[in-house]
py3Dmol code that shows the C-alpha trace and the ligand (Angstrom):
import py3Dmol

protein = """\
ATOM      1  CA  MET A   1      92.354 112.288 126.212  1.00  0.00           C
ATOM      2  CA  PRO A   2      94.439 114.644 128.363  1.00  0.00           C
ATOM      3  CA  ASN A   3      96.666 116.950 126.355  1.00  0.00           C
ATOM      4  CA  THR A   4     100.091 117.009 127.969  1.00  0.00           C
ATOM      5  CA  LYS A   5     102.175 118.358 125.117  1.00  0.00           C
ATOM      6  CA  ASN A   6     103.412 121.943 124.840  1.00  0.00           C
ATOM      7  CA  TYR A   7     103.371 122.240 121.054  1.00  0.00           C
ATOM      8  CA  HIS A   8     101.097 121.857 118.066  1.00  0.00           C
ATOM      9  CA  THR A   9     102.431 120.378 114.858  1.00  0.00           C
ATOM     10  CA  SER A  10      99.864 122.325 112.842  1.00  0.00           C
ATOM     11  CA  GLN A  11     101.556 125.620 113.705  1.00  0.00           C
ATOM     12  CA  PRO A  12     104.431 126.733 111.434  1.00  0.00           C
ATOM     13  CA  ASP A  13     107.889 126.386 112.897  1.00  0.00           C
ATOM     14  CA  TYR A  14     109.195 129.961 112.745  1.00  0.00           C
ATOM     15  CA  GLU A  15     112.494 129.220 114.487  1.00  0.00           C
ATOM     16  CA  THR A  16     113.792 126.597 112.137  1.00  0.00           C
ATOM     17  CA  ALA A  17     111.892 127.358 108.966  1.00  0.00           C
ATOM     18  CA  ILE A  18     113.779 128.747 106.002  1.00  0.00           C
ATOM     19  CA  ASP A  19     117.529 128.887 105.931  1.00  0.00           C
ATOM     20  CA  ARG A  20     118.361 130.468 102.609  1.00  0.00           C
ATOM     21  CA  ASN A  21     122.041 129.570 103.065  1.00  0.00           C
ATOM     22  CA  VAL A  22     121.259 125.894 102.705  1.00  0.00           C
ATOM     23  CA  PRO A  23     122.140 124.903  99.136  1.00  0.00           C
ATOM     24  CA  ASP A  24     119.561 123.118  97.033  1.00  0.00           C
ATOM     25  CA  PHE A  25     122.142 120.441  96.116  1.00  0.00           C
ATOM     26  CA  PRO A  26     124.878 119.406  98.536  1.00  0.00           C
ATOM     27  CA  VAL A  27     128.440 119.014  97.200  1.00  0.00           C
ATOM     28  CA  ALA A  28     128.970 115.499  98.529  1.00  0.00           C
ATOM     29  CA  GLU A  29     127.447 112.545  96.671  1.00  0.00           C
ATOM     30  CA  VAL A  30     124.868 111.185  99.074  1.00  0.00           C
ATOM     31  CA  LEU A  31     121.658 109.284  98.791  1.00  0.00           C
ATOM     32  CA  ASP A  32     118.467 111.263  98.257  1.00  0.00           C
ATOM     33  CA  GLU A  33     117.248 110.291 101.705  1.00  0.00           C
ATOM     34  CA  ASP A  34     120.356 111.712 103.391  1.00  0.00           C
ATOM     35  CA  LYS A  35     120.235 114.768 101.172  1.00  0.00           C
ATOM     36  CA  TYR A  36     116.712 115.407 102.365  1.00  0.00           C
ATOM     37  CA  PHE A  37     117.731 115.482 106.027  1.00  0.00           C
ATOM     38  CA  GLN A  38     120.765 117.656 105.269  1.00  0.00           C
ATOM     39  CA  ASN A  39     118.641 120.248 103.528  1.00  0.00           C
ATOM     40  CA  HIS A  40     115.623 120.336 105.814  1.00  0.00           C
ATOM     41  CA  GLU A  41     115.537 121.436 109.415  1.00  0.00           C
ATOM     42  CA  PRO A  42     114.112 119.119 112.081  1.00  0.00           C
ATOM     43  CA  PRO A  43     110.996 120.318 113.934  1.00  0.00           C
ATOM     44  CA  SER A  44     112.014 122.307 117.015  1.00  0.00           C
ATOM     45  CA  TYR A  45     109.975 120.115 119.395  1.00  0.00           C
ATOM     46  CA  LEU A  46     111.773 116.877 118.352  1.00  0.00           C
ATOM     47  CA  PRO A  47     113.885 116.594 121.567  1.00  0.00           C
ATOM     48  CA  GLU A  48     110.645 116.556 123.610  1.00  0.00           C
ATOM     49  CA  ILE A  49     109.337 113.668 121.522  1.00  0.00           C
ATOM     50  CA  GLU A  50     112.671 111.896 121.703  1.00  0.00           C
ATOM     51  CA  ALA A  51     112.527 111.900 125.509  1.00  0.00           C
ATOM     52  CA  GLN A  52     108.937 110.553 125.493  1.00  0.00           C
ATOM     53  CA  ILE A  53     109.594 107.743 123.011  1.00  0.00           C
ATOM     54  CA  ASP A  54     112.861 106.770 124.672  1.00  0.00           C
ATOM     55  CA  LYS A  55     111.156 106.483 128.065  1.00  0.00           C
ATOM     56  CA  PHE A  56     108.239 104.530 126.582  1.00  0.00           C
ATOM     57  CA  VAL A  57     110.473 102.039 124.735  1.00  0.00           C
ATOM     58  CA  ASP A  58     112.714 101.561 127.782  1.00  0.00           C
ATOM     59  CA  PHE A  59     109.693 100.952 129.990  1.00  0.00           C
ATOM     60  CA  HIS A  60     108.312  98.228 127.738  1.00  0.00           C
ATOM     61  CA  CYS A  61     111.669  96.612 126.917  1.00  0.00           C
ATOM     62  CA  GLN A  62     112.721  96.471 130.548  1.00  0.00           C
ATOM     63  CA  GLN A  63     109.538  96.191 132.592  1.00  0.00           C
ATOM     64  CA  THR A  64     106.691  94.698 130.588  1.00  0.00           C
ATOM     65  CA  GLN A  65     108.508  92.825 127.769  1.00  0.00           C
ATOM     66  CA  LYS A  66     105.650  93.805 125.484  1.00  0.00           C
ATOM     67  CA  LYS A  67     106.252  93.952 121.769  1.00  0.00           C
ATOM     68  CA  VAL A  68     106.129  97.546 120.521  1.00  0.00           C
ATOM     69  CA  VAL A  69     104.347  98.604 117.334  1.00  0.00           C
ATOM     70  CA  LEU A  70     104.716 101.967 115.687  1.00  0.00           C
ATOM     71  CA  VAL A  71     101.415 102.698 113.952  1.00  0.00           C
ATOM     72  CA  THR A  72     101.398 105.621 111.522  1.00  0.00           C
ATOM     73  CA  SER A  73      98.047 107.172 110.715  1.00  0.00           C
ATOM     74  CA  GLY A  74      96.465 110.049 108.803  1.00  0.00           C
ATOM     75  CA  GLY A  75      97.744 112.120 105.902  1.00  0.00           C
ATOM     76  CA  THR A  76     100.841 114.327 105.732  1.00  0.00           C
ATOM     77  CA  THR A  77     100.669 117.890 104.416  1.00  0.00           C
ATOM     78  CA  VAL A  78     103.003 119.739 102.082  1.00  0.00           C
ATOM     79  CA  PRO A  79     103.008 123.467 102.937  1.00  0.00           C
ATOM     80  CA  LEU A  80     103.278 125.871 100.006  1.00  0.00           C
ATOM     81  CA  GLU A  81     104.229 128.821 102.206  1.00  0.00           C
ATOM     82  CA  ASN A  82     106.359 129.125 105.284  1.00  0.00           C
ATOM     83  CA  ASN A  83     103.650 131.014 107.149  1.00  0.00           C
ATOM     84  CA  THR A  84     101.277 128.377 105.969  1.00  0.00           C
ATOM     85  CA  VAL A  85      97.946 129.442 104.531  1.00  0.00           C
ATOM     86  CA  ARG A  86      97.928 126.943 101.670  1.00  0.00           C
ATOM     87  CA  PHE A  87      99.050 123.330 101.758  1.00  0.00           C
ATOM     88  CA  ILE A  88      98.567 120.121  99.788  1.00  0.00           C
ATOM     89  CA  ASP A  89      97.034 117.307 101.787  1.00  0.00           C
ATOM     90  CA  ASN A  90      96.889 113.524 101.508  1.00  0.00           C
ATOM     91  CA  PHE A  91      93.658 111.655 101.945  1.00  0.00           C
ATOM     92  CA  SER A  92      93.210 109.734 105.227  1.00  0.00           C
ATOM     93  CA  ALA A  93      90.789 110.220 108.094  1.00  0.00           C
ATOM     94  CA  GLY A  94      92.957 108.051 110.341  1.00  0.00           C
ATOM     95  CA  THR A  95      90.335 105.313 110.710  1.00  0.00           C
ATOM     96  CA  ARG A  96      92.653 102.480 109.668  1.00  0.00           C
ATOM     97  CA  GLY A  97      95.439 103.594 111.996  1.00  0.00           C
ATOM     98  CA  ALA A  98      93.286 104.435 115.051  1.00  0.00           C
ATOM     99  CA  THR A  99      91.222 101.240 114.767  1.00  0.00           C
ATOM    100  CA  SER A 100      94.305  99.057 114.225  1.00  0.00           C
ATOM    101  CA  ALA A 101      95.991 100.633 117.260  1.00  0.00           C
ATOM    102  CA  GLU A 102      93.085  99.508 119.453  1.00  0.00           C
ATOM    103  CA  TYR A 103      93.375  95.903 118.237  1.00  0.00           C
ATOM    104  CA  PHE A 104      97.155  95.901 118.761  1.00  0.00           C
ATOM    105  CA  LEU A 105      96.571  97.096 122.339  1.00  0.00           C
ATOM    106  CA  GLU A 106      93.961  94.401 122.900  1.00  0.00           C
ATOM    107  CA  ASN A 107      96.481  91.837 121.667  1.00  0.00           C
ATOM    108  CA  GLY A 108      99.120  92.855 124.216  1.00  0.00           C
ATOM    109  CA  TYR A 109     101.245  95.277 122.194  1.00  0.00           C
ATOM    110  CA  ALA A 110     102.505  98.658 123.342  1.00  0.00           C
ATOM    111  CA  VAL A 111     101.609 101.230 120.679  1.00  0.00           C
ATOM    112  CA  ILE A 112     103.384 104.378 119.542  1.00  0.00           C
ATOM    113  CA  PHE A 113     100.677 106.152 117.568  1.00  0.00           C
ATOM    114  CA  LEU A 114     102.324 108.535 115.093  1.00  0.00           C
ATOM    115  CA  HIS A 115      99.346 110.408 113.743  1.00  0.00           C
ATOM    116  CA  ARG A 116      98.229 113.510 111.910  1.00  0.00           C
ATOM    117  CA  GLU A 117      97.306 115.954 114.634  1.00  0.00           C
ATOM    118  CA  PHE A 118      93.501 116.229 114.999  1.00  0.00           C
ATOM    119  CA  SER A 119      92.816 113.084 112.947  1.00  0.00           C
ATOM    120  CA  LEU A 120      91.076 110.077 114.534  1.00  0.00           C
ATOM    121  CA  LEU A 121      92.596 108.689 117.744  1.00  0.00           C
ATOM    122  CA  PRO A 122      92.199 105.258 119.354  1.00  0.00           C
ATOM    123  CA  TYR A 123      89.145 105.146 121.664  1.00  0.00           C
ATOM    124  CA  SER A 124      88.076 108.777 121.188  1.00  0.00           C
ATOM    125  CA  ARG A 125      87.387 107.897 117.508  1.00  0.00           C
ATOM    126  CA  HIS A 126      84.133 106.257 118.646  1.00  0.00           C
ATOM    127  CA  TYR A 127      82.805 109.655 119.703  1.00  0.00           C
ATOM    128  CA  SER A 128      84.838 112.417 118.070  1.00  0.00           C
ATOM    129  CA  HIS A 129      83.580 112.356 114.486  1.00  0.00           C
ATOM    130  CA  THR A 130      80.365 110.352 114.744  1.00  0.00           C
ATOM    131  CA  THR A 131      77.936 113.160 115.603  1.00  0.00           C
ATOM    132  CA  ASN A 132      77.959 116.906 115.034  1.00  0.00           C
ATOM    133  CA  CYS A 133      79.134 117.460 118.584  1.00  0.00           C
ATOM    134  CA  PHE A 134      80.333 115.238 121.438  1.00  0.00           C
ATOM    135  CA  LEU A 135      77.693 116.898 123.621  1.00  0.00           C
ATOM    136  CA  ASP A 136      75.144 114.829 121.674  1.00  0.00           C
ATOM    137  CA  TYR A 137      76.252 111.940 123.923  1.00  0.00           C
ATOM    138  CA  MET A 138      75.245 113.868 127.054  1.00  0.00           C
ATOM    139  CA  VAL A 139      71.948 114.660 128.728  1.00  0.00           C
ATOM    140  CA  GLU A 140      71.056 116.951 131.586  1.00  0.00           C
ATOM    141  CA  LYS A 141      69.502 115.411 134.658  1.00  0.00           C
ATOM    142  CA  ASP A 142      68.863 117.148 138.000  1.00  0.00           C
ATOM    143  CA  ASN A 143      71.161 120.041 137.040  1.00  0.00           C
ATOM    144  CA  LYS A 144      73.967 117.636 136.221  1.00  0.00           C
ATOM    145  CA  VAL A 145      75.502 116.310 133.030  1.00  0.00           C
ATOM    146  CA  GLU A 146      75.121 112.593 132.423  1.00  0.00           C
ATOM    147  CA  ILE A 147      75.890 110.204 129.587  1.00  0.00           C
ATOM    148  CA  ASN A 148      72.794 109.607 127.486  1.00  0.00           C
ATOM    149  CA  PRO A 149      71.587 106.133 128.648  1.00  0.00           C
ATOM    150  CA  GLU A 150      71.276 105.140 124.983  1.00  0.00           C
ATOM    151  CA  PHE A 151      75.101 105.210 124.672  1.00  0.00           C
ATOM    152  CA  ALA A 152      76.088 104.311 128.228  1.00  0.00           C
ATOM    153  CA  ASP A 153      76.652 100.561 127.743  1.00  0.00           C
ATOM    154  CA  SER A 154      78.773 100.828 124.634  1.00  0.00           C
ATOM    155  CA  MET A 155      80.698 103.768 126.104  1.00  0.00           C
ATOM    156  CA  LEU A 156      81.505 101.744 129.203  1.00  0.00           C
ATOM    157  CA  VAL A 157      83.142  99.069 127.032  1.00  0.00           C
ATOM    158  CA  VAL A 158      85.305 101.682 125.287  1.00  0.00           C
ATOM    159  CA  LEU A 159      86.059 103.493 128.558  1.00  0.00           C
ATOM    160  CA  ARG A 160      87.321 100.296 130.185  1.00  0.00           C
ATOM    161  CA  LYS A 161      89.656  99.569 127.271  1.00  0.00           C
ATOM    162  CA  TYR A 162      90.897 103.161 127.258  1.00  0.00           C
ATOM    163  CA  MET A 163      91.531 103.144 131.028  1.00  0.00           C
ATOM    164  CA  ALA A 164      93.346  99.808 130.771  1.00  0.00           C
ATOM    165  CA  ALA A 165      95.664 101.237 128.084  1.00  0.00           C
ATOM    166  CA  GLN A 166      96.278 104.336 130.219  1.00  0.00           C
ATOM    167  CA  LYS A 167      96.962 102.319 133.355  1.00  0.00           C
ATOM    168  CA  ALA A 168      99.395 100.044 131.564  1.00  0.00           C
ATOM    169  CA  ASN A 169     101.101 103.040 129.919  1.00  0.00           C
ATOM    170  CA  SER A 170     100.819 101.171 126.643  1.00  0.00           C
ATOM    171  CA  LEU A 171      99.723 103.968 124.302  1.00  0.00           C
ATOM    172  CA  LEU A 172     101.921 106.907 123.346  1.00  0.00           C
ATOM    173  CA  LEU A 173     100.413 109.578 121.077  1.00  0.00           C
ATOM    174  CA  VAL A 174     102.891 111.392 118.829  1.00  0.00           C
ATOM    175  CA  PRO A 175     101.559 113.969 116.336  1.00  0.00           C
ATOM    176  CA  PHE A 176     102.708 115.267 112.948  1.00  0.00           C
ATOM    177  CA  THR A 177     101.194 117.585 110.374  1.00  0.00           C
ATOM    178  CA  THR A 178     103.744 118.153 107.593  1.00  0.00           C
ATOM    179  CA  VAL A 179     105.649 115.506 105.670  1.00  0.00           C
ATOM    180  CA  ASN A 180     108.873 116.995 107.075  1.00  0.00           C
ATOM    181  CA  GLN A 181     107.678 116.459 110.652  1.00  0.00           C
ATOM    182  CA  TYR A 182     106.555 112.945 109.728  1.00  0.00           C
ATOM    183  CA  LEU A 183     109.910 111.954 108.195  1.00  0.00           C
ATOM    184  CA  TYR A 184     111.985 113.341 111.055  1.00  0.00           C
ATOM    185  CA  THR A 185     109.767 111.712 113.674  1.00  0.00           C
ATOM    186  CA  LEU A 186     109.668 108.357 111.875  1.00  0.00           C
ATOM    187  CA  ARG A 187     113.463 108.299 111.616  1.00  0.00           C
ATOM    188  CA  LEU A 188     113.844 109.213 115.277  1.00  0.00           C
ATOM    189  CA  ALA A 189     111.296 106.659 116.477  1.00  0.00           C
ATOM    190  CA  SER A 190     112.798 103.879 114.382  1.00  0.00           C
ATOM    191  CA  GLN A 191     116.270 104.536 115.726  1.00  0.00           C
ATOM    192  CA  LEU A 192     114.982 104.526 119.305  1.00  0.00           C
ATOM    193  CA  LEU A 193     113.043 101.325 118.602  1.00  0.00           C
ATOM    194  CA  GLN A 194     116.264  99.486 117.732  1.00  0.00           C
ATOM    195  CA  LYS A 195     116.405  98.654 121.447  1.00  0.00           C
ATOM    196  CA  ALA A 196     113.339  96.449 120.998  1.00  0.00           C
ATOM    197  CA  GLN A 197     115.167  94.524 118.240  1.00  0.00           C
ATOM    198  CA  SER A 198     112.853  92.096 116.436  1.00  0.00           C
ATOM    199  CA  ASP A 199     110.056  92.801 118.946  1.00  0.00           C
ATOM    200  CA  ALA A 200     109.538  96.104 117.128  1.00  0.00           C
ATOM    201  CA  LEU A 201     106.870  96.238 114.437  1.00  0.00           C
ATOM    202  CA  PHE A 202     106.173  99.066 111.986  1.00  0.00           C
ATOM    203  CA  TYR A 203     102.626  99.357 110.671  1.00  0.00           C
ATOM    204  CA  LEU A 204     102.716 102.197 108.195  1.00  0.00           C
ATOM    205  CA  ALA A 205      99.115 103.146 107.458  1.00  0.00           C
ATOM    206  CA  ALA A 206      99.680 106.910 107.098  1.00  0.00           C
ATOM    207  CA  ALA A 207      99.095 108.419 103.673  1.00  0.00           C
ATOM    208  CA  VAL A 208     102.442 110.041 102.963  1.00  0.00           C
ATOM    209  CA  SER A 209     102.953 112.757 100.358  1.00  0.00           C
ATOM    210  CA  ASP A 210     104.838 111.663  97.245  1.00  0.00           C
ATOM    211  CA  PHE A 211     105.817 115.213  96.285  1.00  0.00           C
ATOM    212  CA  PHE A 212     106.915 118.214  98.317  1.00  0.00           C
ATOM    213  CA  LEU A 213     108.211 121.769  98.002  1.00  0.00           C
ATOM    214  CA  PRO A 214     111.846 121.996  99.214  1.00  0.00           C
ATOM    215  CA  SER A 215     112.346 124.560 101.984  1.00  0.00           C
ATOM    216  CA  SER A 216     114.965 126.381  99.885  1.00  0.00           C
ATOM    217  CA  ARG A 217     112.212 127.314  97.438  1.00  0.00           C
ATOM    218  CA  MET A 218     109.405 127.951  99.865  1.00  0.00           C
ATOM    219  CA  PRO A 219     108.147 131.568 100.009  1.00  0.00           C
ATOM    220  CA  ASN A 220     108.017 133.066 103.465  1.00  0.00           C
ATOM    221  CA  HIS A 221     104.637 134.738 103.062  1.00  0.00           C
ATOM    222  CA  LYS A 222     101.280 133.995 101.569  1.00  0.00           C
ATOM    223  CA  ILE A 223     101.484 133.601  97.773  1.00  0.00           C
ATOM    224  CA  GLN A 224      99.834 136.574  96.068  1.00  0.00           C
ATOM    225  CA  ALA A 225      97.743 136.646  92.873  1.00  0.00           C
ATOM    226  CA  GLN A 226      99.983 135.945  89.874  1.00  0.00           C
ATOM    227  CA  PRO A 227     100.077 138.232  86.775  1.00  0.00           C
ATOM    228  CA  SER A 228      99.537 135.135  84.607  1.00  0.00           C
ATOM    229  CA  GLY A 229      96.372 134.313  86.534  1.00  0.00           C
ATOM    230  CA  LYS A 230      97.833 130.845  87.256  1.00  0.00           C
ATOM    231  CA  LEU A 231      99.789 129.341  90.085  1.00  0.00           C
ATOM    232  CA  VAL A 232     102.432 126.914  88.851  1.00  0.00           C
ATOM    233  CA  VAL A 233     103.815 124.724  91.639  1.00  0.00           C
ATOM    234  CA  ASP A 234     107.061 122.851  90.978  1.00  0.00           C
ATOM    235  CA  LEU A 235     107.320 119.947  93.416  1.00  0.00           C
ATOM    236  CA  GLU A 236     110.148 117.466  94.087  1.00  0.00           C
ATOM    237  CA  GLN A 237     109.712 113.770  94.755  1.00  0.00           C
ATOM    238  CA  VAL A 238     109.776 112.778  98.430  1.00  0.00           C
ATOM    239  CA  PRO A 239     112.743 110.407  98.923  1.00  0.00           C
ATOM    240  CA  LYS A 240     111.944 106.706  99.266  1.00  0.00           C
ATOM    241  CA  PHE A 241     112.400 106.650 103.040  1.00  0.00           C
ATOM    242  CA  LEU A 242     111.113 103.082 103.320  1.00  0.00           C
ATOM    243  CA  ARG A 243     114.392 101.803 101.889  1.00  0.00           C
ATOM    244  CA  ARG A 244     116.337 103.524 104.669  1.00  0.00           C
ATOM    245  CA  LEU A 245     113.916 102.265 107.297  1.00  0.00           C
ATOM    246  CA  VAL A 246     114.502  98.675 106.195  1.00  0.00           C
ATOM    247  CA  ASP A 247     118.263  98.984 105.562  1.00  0.00           C
ATOM    248  CA  SER A 248     119.522 101.122 108.370  1.00  0.00           C
ATOM    249  CA  TRP A 249     116.990 102.807 110.655  1.00  0.00           C
ATOM    250  CA  ALA A 250     115.331  99.609 111.902  1.00  0.00           C
ATOM    251  CA  PRO A 251     117.022  96.565 110.322  1.00  0.00           C
ATOM    252  CA  GLN A 252     115.837  94.101 112.975  1.00  0.00           C
ATOM    253  CA  ALA A 253     112.191  95.153 113.029  1.00  0.00           C
ATOM    254  CA  MET A 254     109.364  93.749 110.947  1.00  0.00           C
ATOM    255  CA  ILE A 255     107.949  96.338 108.560  1.00  0.00           C
ATOM    256  CA  VAL A 256     104.429  96.424 107.156  1.00  0.00           C
ATOM    257  CA  SER A 257     103.444  99.085 104.646  1.00  0.00           C
ATOM    258  CA  PHE A 258     100.109  99.871 103.020  1.00  0.00           C
ATOM    259  CA  LYS A 259      99.574 100.309  99.311  1.00  0.00           C
ATOM    260  CA  LEU A 260      96.645 102.468  98.327  1.00  0.00           C
ATOM    261  CA  GLU A 261      95.295 102.360  94.794  1.00  0.00           C
ATOM    262  CA  THR A 262      92.036 103.288  93.104  1.00  0.00           C
ATOM    263  CA  ASP A 263      92.421 100.929  90.100  1.00  0.00           C
ATOM    264  CA  SER A 264      91.941  97.279  91.153  1.00  0.00           C
ATOM    265  CA  SER A 265      93.869  95.941  88.136  1.00  0.00           C
ATOM    266  CA  ILE A 266      97.197  97.307  89.414  1.00  0.00           C
ATOM    267  CA  LEU A 267      96.875  96.726  93.179  1.00  0.00           C
ATOM    268  CA  ILE A 268      98.766  93.415  93.337  1.00  0.00           C
ATOM    269  CA  LYS A 269     101.429  94.502  90.854  1.00  0.00           C
ATOM    270  CA  LYS A 270     102.130  97.671  92.839  1.00  0.00           C
ATOM    271  CA  SER A 271     102.215  95.789  96.155  1.00  0.00           C
ATOM    272  CA  VAL A 272     104.747  93.265  94.788  1.00  0.00           C
ATOM    273  CA  GLN A 273     106.750  96.135  93.312  1.00  0.00           C
ATOM    274  CA  ALA A 274     106.943  97.813  96.739  1.00  0.00           C
ATOM    275  CA  LEU A 275     108.233  94.579  98.337  1.00  0.00           C
ATOM    276  CA  ASN A 276     110.855  94.153  95.597  1.00  0.00           C
ATOM    277  CA  ARG A 277     111.946  97.741  95.889  1.00  0.00           C
ATOM    278  CA  TYR A 278     112.218  98.043  99.673  1.00  0.00           C
ATOM    279  CA  HIS A 279     112.778  94.407 100.751  1.00  0.00           C
ATOM    280  CA  HIS A 280     110.432  94.604 103.705  1.00  0.00           C
ATOM    281  CA  GLN A 281     108.151  91.841 104.981  1.00  0.00           C
ATOM    282  CA  LEU A 282     104.519  92.642 104.216  1.00  0.00           C
ATOM    283  CA  VAL A 283     102.427  94.948 102.063  1.00  0.00           C
ATOM    284  CA  ILE A 284      98.735  95.386 102.767  1.00  0.00           C
ATOM    285  CA  GLY A 285      97.019  96.436  99.566  1.00  0.00           C
ATOM    286  CA  ASN A 286      93.711  98.276  99.616  1.00  0.00           C
ATOM    287  CA  LEU A 287      91.502 100.193  97.235  1.00  0.00           C
ATOM    288  CA  LEU A 288      90.131 103.560  98.228  1.00  0.00           C
ATOM    289  CA  GLN A 289      86.607 102.458  97.298  1.00  0.00           C
ATOM    290  CA  THR A 290      86.558  99.156  99.239  1.00  0.00           C
ATOM    291  CA  ARG A 291      89.173  99.691 101.969  1.00  0.00           C
ATOM    292  CA  LYS A 292      86.748  99.102 104.828  1.00  0.00           C
ATOM    293  CA  ASN A 293      85.576  95.733 103.471  1.00  0.00           C
ATOM    294  CA  GLU A 294      88.597  94.063 101.883  1.00  0.00           C
ATOM    295  CA  VAL A 295      92.388  94.156 101.914  1.00  0.00           C
ATOM    296  CA  VAL A 296      95.075  91.857 100.527  1.00  0.00           C
ATOM    297  CA  LEU A 297      98.184  90.813 102.453  1.00  0.00           C
ATOM    298  CA  VAL A 298     101.097  90.321 100.046  1.00  0.00           C
ATOM    299  CA  THR A 299     104.366  88.700 101.171  1.00  0.00           C
ATOM    300  CA  PRO A 300     107.782  88.565  99.419  1.00  0.00           C
ATOM    301  CA  ASP A 301     107.005  85.086  98.000  1.00  0.00           C
ATOM    302  CA  GLU A 302     104.133  86.893  96.202  1.00  0.00           C
ATOM    303  CA  ALA A 303     101.487  84.951  98.174  1.00  0.00           C
ATOM    304  CA  GLN A 304      98.199  86.854  98.387  1.00  0.00           C
ATOM    305  CA  ASN A 305      95.973  86.511 101.414  1.00  0.00           C
ATOM    306  CA  TRP A 306      92.673  88.314 100.900  1.00  0.00           C
ATOM    307  CA  ILE A 307      90.779  89.367 104.015  1.00  0.00           C
ATOM    308  CA  ARG A 308      87.131  90.176 103.300  1.00  0.00           C
ATOM    309  CA  LEU A 309      84.132  90.925 105.475  1.00  0.00           C
ATOM    310  CA  ASP A 310      81.164  88.727 104.582  1.00  0.00           C
ATOM    311  CA  ASP A 311      77.607  90.061 104.562  1.00  0.00           C
ATOM    312  CA  THR A 312      76.876  88.968 108.141  1.00  0.00           C
ATOM    313  CA  GLN A 313      80.040  90.650 109.394  1.00  0.00           C
ATOM    314  CA  LYS A 314      79.170  93.827 107.493  1.00  0.00           C
ATOM    315  CA  HIS A 315      75.700  93.743 108.990  1.00  0.00           C
ATOM    316  CA  GLN A 316      77.162  93.334 112.481  1.00  0.00           C
ATOM    317  CA  ASN A 317      79.544  96.269 111.886  1.00  0.00           C
ATOM    318  CA  VAL A 318      82.617  94.062 112.328  1.00  0.00           C
ATOM    319  CA  GLU A 319      85.714  96.182 111.777  1.00  0.00           C
ATOM    320  CA  ILE A 320      88.076  94.702 109.198  1.00  0.00           C
ATOM    321  CA  GLU A 321      91.034  95.687 111.409  1.00  0.00           C
ATOM    322  CA  SER A 322      89.839  93.050 113.919  1.00  0.00           C
ATOM    323  CA  LEU A 323      90.781  90.487 111.226  1.00  0.00           C
ATOM    324  CA  ILE A 324      93.862  92.248 109.832  1.00  0.00           C
ATOM    325  CA  ILE A 325      95.684  92.654 113.149  1.00  0.00           C
ATOM    326  CA  PRO A 326      95.719  88.939 114.196  1.00  0.00           C
ATOM    327  CA  ALA A 327      97.081  88.070 110.723  1.00  0.00           C
ATOM    328  CA  VAL A 328      99.816  90.706 111.047  1.00  0.00           C
ATOM    329  CA  ILE A 329     100.658  89.536 114.570  1.00  0.00           C
ATOM    330  CA  GLN A 330     101.022  85.966 113.286  1.00  0.00           C
ATOM    331  CA  GLU A 331     103.539  87.202 110.687  1.00  0.00           C
ATOM    332  CA  HIS A 332     105.376  89.160 113.394  1.00  0.00           C
ATOM    333  CA  GLU A 333     105.603  86.073 115.611  1.00  0.00           C
ATOM    334  CA  ASN A 334     107.180  84.149 112.707  1.00  0.00           C
ATOM    335  CA  TRP A 335     109.563  87.035 112.141  1.00  0.00           C
ATOM    336  CA  VAL A 336     110.655  87.034 115.804  1.00  0.00           C
ATOM    337  CA  LYS A 337     111.121  83.237 115.758  1.00  0.00           C
ATOM    338  CA  ASN A 338     113.269  83.338 112.609  1.00  0.00           C
ATOM    339  CA  TRP A 339     115.282  86.268 113.869  1.00  0.00           C
ATOM    340  CA  THR A 340     115.931  84.591 117.230  1.00  0.00           C
ATOM    341  CA  ALA A 341     116.971  81.344 115.532  1.00  0.00           C
ATOM    342  CA  LYS A 342     119.369  83.216 113.211  1.00  0.00           C
ATOM    343  CA  ASN A 343     120.959  85.201 116.041  1.00  0.00           C
ATOM    344  CA  LYS A 344     121.432  82.428 118.591  1.00  0.00           C
TER     345      LYS A 344
END
"""
ligand_1 = """\
25
LIG
C 96.477 103.261 103.395
O 96.397 102.662 102.358
C 95.340 103.298 104.416
O 94.709 102.066 104.514
C 94.284 104.406 104.084
C 93.317 104.439 105.272
C 94.955 105.778 103.933
C 93.512 104.080 102.814
P 91.570 105.966 106.445
O 92.625 106.615 107.306
O 92.332 105.416 105.124
O 90.957 104.802 107.132
O 90.591 106.983 105.927
N 97.606 103.933 103.728
C 98.779 104.042 102.881
C 98.641 105.160 101.923
C 99.914 105.482 101.184
O 100.178 106.634 100.986
N 100.696 104.493 100.786
C 101.855 104.720 99.943
C 101.504 104.203 98.578
O 100.419 103.629 98.389
C 103.024 103.960 100.467
S 103.595 104.619 102.005
O 102.330 104.370 97.659
"""
view = py3Dmol.view(width=600, height=400)
view.addModel(protein, "pdb")
view.setStyle({"model": 0}, {"cartoon": {"style": "trace"}})
view.addModel(ligand_1, "xyz")
view.setStyle({"model": 1}, {"stick": {}})
view.zoomTo()
view.show()
């Protein structure tokens, strides 16, 4: 995909990094979420992203009337140093997000793809991480490069879908690397998406850090060997931003979050807990071990809708996202209907 941006989220932000004048605890009594934004600087490139998202949302609200989904994808990092050599990462290749984005596009949505920079992307995912090198898809013939005929048919299918999305201007790629960049960009995008009202959908598949190192305590330079021979890292809990998203950043939108567990006995309990805590509309529960073959859709009435690939589907390499997305879209249609009826 063409790279039109002038920044990389994986590079440290020297301009806005540490401000040692910022107090660890503000005087005023504010919610943790607000406190976070008061004490952490926004990424310097945010105005550039604001202009892109604003234009994209306006285009679809005014010209195409497409519903707009914000898909988050990939893991956020927590830097341990300002000039970042070491960081803590969250597991996610970006498969769920990139694959889901393709099915949303196929189903007529415009997609803002908020992703970990250099993780899987819609369409290119079919070729970027599947061999040692993308050149494996090429052959030389008569002094020219050609697509290996073995892959040509399947690549044509993907190419057509990719070109259609480009032509319709229905896919906007927005990167993040750190949890700070993610939170600032999510808040910005959700506020800009208010224009789309209930036509906006949030599909939060990114694996977001639960703990982080506040900028007021972050060393500027690479941490050196410690006399104790140990490195003790004292992390704070990342504020529960989902509550703010539901309450005030995007109150008219439908919000879907993912719950990732490794212990099957607590998956449903934790999914219901998330719905009770944040009051959003849908949690998709999945286990790390089986996430490509089964997920459970949990709604506030505690109904559980399991989506599973059967053996034939597994054999045919059916992607589970091709079943998840129509179910989510159905829920979104109900949400829009109810919202429209309420606001007549
Ligand atoms: C997920 O559960 C995603 O489905 C996966 C996708 C990260 C498992 P891959 O990208 O993996 O296909 O390799 N995402 C949500 C993960 C998460 O951090 N959820 C939080 C939680 O479970 C809530 S926001 O507490």
